[in-house]
RODO-2510 file (C-alpha; in nm, 4 decimals, decimal comma):
residues 70
     n   res          X          Y          Z
     1     m    26,6950    11,4509   -16,2711
     2     s    26,3252    11,3812   -16,2932
     3     f    26,1461    11,4397   -16,6203
     4     s    25,8399    11,6310   -16,5075
     5     w    25,7374    11,9380   -16,7064
     6     s    25,8418    12,1611   -16,4198
     7     s    26,1906    12,0101   -16,4020
     8     l    26,2415    12,0279   -16,7774
     9     a    26,1240    12,3898   -16,7894
    10     a    26,3471    12,4857   -16,4973
    11     g    26,6481    12,3140   -16,6536
    12     f    26,5958    12,4975   -16,9810
    13     f    26,5216    12,8345   -16,8165
    14     f    26,8187    12,8310   -16,5792
    15     g    27,0478    12,6773   -16,8417
    16     v    26,9820    12,9699   -17,0754
    17     w    27,0506    13,2178   -16,7941
    18     g    27,3661    13,0242   -16,7067
    19     m    27,4961    13,0486   -17,0622
    20     f    27,4189    13,4222   -17,0644
    21     l    27,6095    13,4746   -16,7382
    22     i    27,9103    13,2776   -16,8633
    23     k    27,9196    13,4823   -17,1845
    24     r    27,8978    13,8065   -16,9869
    25     a    28,1603    13,6886   -16,7366
    26     k    28,4077    13,6152   -17,0152
    27     r    28,3498    13,9565   -17,1711
    28     e    28,3871    14,1447   -16,8404
    29     s    28,6378    13,9116   -16,6668
    30     h    28,3990    13,8727   -16,3711
    31     l    28,4641    13,5482   -16,1819
    32     p    28,1461    13,5459   -15,9645
    33     s    27,9248    13,5602   -16,2741
    34     l    28,1196    13,2731   -16,4274
    35     l    28,0791    13,0550   -16,1194
    36     i    27,7080    13,1317   -16,0827
    37     g    27,6570    13,0628   -16,4542
    38     l    27,8250    12,7240   -16,4214
    39     a    27,6168    12,6465   -16,1131
    40     l    27,2966    12,7358   -16,3003
    41     i    27,3842    12,4907   -16,5756
    42     v    27,4956    12,2011   -16,3512
    43     y    27,2646    12,2045   -16,0474
    44     p    26,9395    12,0968   -16,2248
    45     y    27,0998    11,7549   -16,2789
    46     l    27,1577    11,7157   -15,9041
    47     v    26,8231    11,8302   -15,7592
    48     e    26,5115    11,6107   -15,7747
    49     n    26,2473    11,8228   -15,6000
    50     s    26,0751    12,0747   -15,8311
    51     y    26,0242    12,3333   -15,5566
    52     a    26,3899    12,3128   -15,4569
    53     l    26,4908    12,3314   -15,8222
    54     w    26,3036    12,6579   -15,8784
    55     g    26,4038    12,7983   -15,5367
    56     i    26,7757    12,7333   -15,5814
    57     g    26,7637    12,8689   -15,9358
    58     f    26,5990    13,1948   -15,8389
    59     g    26,8377    13,2209   -15,5432
    60     l    27,1354    13,1900   -15,7771
    61     l    26,9863    13,4473   -16,0156
    62     f    26,9338    13,6837   -15,7218
    63     a    27,2977    13,6323   -15,6190
    64     a    27,4081    13,7114   -15,9750
    65     y    27,1985    14,0278   -15,9675
    66     r    27,3463    14,1380   -15,6330
    67     l    27,7042    14,0643   -15,7434
    68     a    27,6635    14,2255   -16,0862
    69     k    27,9496    14,4430   -16,1975
    70     y    27,8094    14,7694   -16,3295
***
């Protein structure tokens, strides 16, 4: 993980969303939300490029939106 402002902001932003998705997944027993939430928390440690970091994060959030259980 690089320590640029963009990487730190992305890690914080997607980590908060990941925690929210995990909390919601536990409440609703929704496995896809749990897995996406875990991915949002873990992947910033594995990606170095800032553009890829933001792109993957928004892609995962879009997947969570599409798979949402209403």
